[in-house]
N, C-alpha and C positions, 0 to 999 in steps of 0.2 A: 504494500500500500504506500503510495507516495504522499508527501506532505500535503499537497493540494487536496487529496482525498480525505485527510484527517482533520483539517483545521477550519472548515467552513463555518461551523457553529461559533467558534471563538472569534473569527473575523467578523461574522455577522453581528455578534453581540457588541463588538467594538465599533461597528460602522456608524452607530448613532453618535453624533457629535458630543452630546452631553456625557455619554458613557465613556468616550475616549478621554474627556476631561476628568471624569471621576477616576478612571483607571490611572491617569498620570498623577492625580492628587494622592492616591493610595500608594503608588510607586514611590513618590517623594517622601511619604511619611512612614512607610513600612507597614503600619497597622493604624487603623483609624475607625472611630465610631460613626454610626449613622448620623448622630447629632452634629458631629464635627463636619461631616460632609454637607449636611443641610445648611450649616452656617456659611459655607463657602459659595453656595449657589442660590439663585432666586427661584427655588423650587420647593414645593411642600415636602414634608417628611414621607408621606405615602408615595409620592412620585419618585423620590430618591430610592426608597425601599424597593419599589417595582424594578427600577433599573439595576440595583444591586442584586436582586434575586435572579433576574434574567442573566446577568453576567456570571453569577454563581452556578446556575443551572448549565450554562454553556461550558463551565469548567475553567473560567478565567480567574475567578476569585474563590476564596474560602472564608468562612465566617466561624466565629466562636463566641460563646456567651461569656461575659465577664460581669457577674452580678446581674444588674438590670440592663446593661448595655450589650450591644452586639458589635463586635469588632471585625472589620474586614481587612484582608490582606491579599496580595497577589499569589496565586497558586504557581509554584515553581515548576511543577511537573505537568506534562501533557496528560489530559484526561484519557487519551486513547492508548498511549504506549508507555506512560510513566517515565519518559525521557525529559530532558530539559525542554521547556516550552520555547518555541521560536517567537511567540507573540511578545515576550518581554522586550520592550523598547530600549 
């Protein structure tokens, strides 16, 4: 299987401009909460959560609970073959 066959869902998830901006914010911060992301954009918390969930479903992000907060970070490994992800900019 070639890279182009494996990565469409990741690229599709990041093709939305606000998602690319969220991805870069997370990349710069390493790990960040939903509220911190909301504070950086002029979007509602449900809208940000929708975008984060879609990126997590595509395999680009991972989340973990820290008390009442949910923290997001970039997934280092490809969801298809567990190798280093080529999406990391």
